C-alpha distance (Angstrom), angle and dihedral (degrees) to the residues before:
residue distance angle dihedral
M1 . . .
D2 3.77 . .
R3 3.80 127.0 .
D4 3.81 90.1 -84.6
G5 3.80 93.2 56.2
I6 3.80 95.4 -105.0
V7 3.80 118.7 142.1
V8 3.82 110.5 -116.0
D9 3.81 98.6 172.3
W10 3.81 134.9 17.5
S11 3.78 125.2 -169.2
P12 3.79 130.0 -144.6
G13 3.82 86.7 -110.5
A14 3.81 90.4 56.7
E15 3.80 88.8 50.4
T16 3.81 89.3 54.9
I17 3.80 96.6 44.3
F18 3.81 99.3 42.5
G19 3.81 103.6 24.5
W20 3.81 97.3 -127.6
S21 3.80 118.6 121.5
K22 3.79 119.7 -127.7
R23 3.81 89.4 -110.7
E24 3.82 91.1 53.8
A25 3.81 95.8 43.7
I26 3.80 102.1 46.9
G27 3.78 109.1 89.4
A28 3.82 93.5 17.5
R29 3.80 126.1 111.6
L30 3.79 107.7 -97.3
S31 3.78 91.3 -143.1
R32 3.82 91.4 60.3
L33 3.80 91.6 50.9
I34 3.80 104.2 46.4
I35 3.83 112.4 5.3
P36 3.80 120.5 87.6
E37 3.80 110.8 -118.5
R38 3.81 93.5 -113.7
F39 3.84 90.0 62.3
R40 3.81 100.0 41.9
A41 3.82 96.4 89.8
A42 3.82 90.5 56.2
H43 3.81 90.6 48.6
D44 3.81 91.7 49.5
A45 3.81 90.6 47.2
G46 3.81 89.4 54.2
L47 3.80 90.9 52.2
S48 3.81 90.4 48.9
R49 3.80 90.4 49.8
F50 3.80 89.5 51.0
A51 3.81 91.1 49.9
T52 3.80 89.7 52.6
T53 3.81 100.9 40.2
G54 3.81 104.9 21.4
Q55 3.79 89.1 -131.8
G56 3.79 120.2 125.1
G57 3.78 98.7 -146.9
A58 3.78 135.9 -134.4
F59 3.81 96.0 -46.7
I60 3.81 97.1 64.5
G61 3.79 113.3 107.5
K62 3.79 95.9 3.3
T63 3.78 129.0 106.8
M64 3.78 111.8 -129.6
E65 3.74 137.7 172.6
I66 3.79 114.3 -126.4
V67 3.78 137.8 159.5
A68 3.80 117.5 -100.4
I69 3.79 135.3 177.7
D70 3.76 131.6 -132.3
R71 3.78 129.3 -142.8
E72 3.82 90.8 -79.1
G73 3.81 92.3 51.5
S74 3.80 93.9 -109.3
E75 3.79 113.1 148.9
F76 3.79 123.5 -133.0
P77 3.82 136.8 158.6
I78 3.79 120.5 -98.0
E79 3.77 134.3 -177.8
I80 3.78 110.1 -133.3
T81 3.79 134.2 -176.2
I82 3.80 116.8 -168.9
S83 3.78 124.0 -161.3
M84 3.76 128.9 -179.1
E85 3.79 123.0 -136.5
S86 3.76 137.3 175.2
A87 3.79 120.8 -114.1
P88 3.81 131.1 175.0
E89 3.81 88.3 -105.8
G90 3.81 92.4 51.6
P91 3.79 136.7 -88.3
R92 3.78 119.9 -16.3
F93 3.78 129.0 -161.4
R94 3.80 110.3 -143.5
T95 3.77 119.2 -166.9
V96 3.77 138.6 -163.9
V97 3.80 111.2 -155.2
R98 3.76 135.4 -179.0
R99 3.76 132.6 168.8
A100 3.79 108.3 -99.1
E101 3.77 122.0 -129.1
Q102 3.76 109.2 -101.0
V103 3.77 114.1 -124.0
S104 3.78 115.6 -146.8
């Protein structure tokens, strides 16, 4: 995603995990596609903080387990690692995601 939270690329793996096609995802707000509504304000606040300070925050470069949603709104755990890179259009947040093993 870009610094505004807009999806700029979407892999076949993301299509499988989240249920959105590349055509549907690119140009959409990432938070509306994969983040449960109760966590979206915190995500948006982090993007605003980045826009103000230029710093990516505590999540950059660390693998974490969080809850995501798929196209149907079903929640499931994922492991996500976020990195930040420079692009001619501005900063990009690249992620590596996999469904986490559910612990019972």
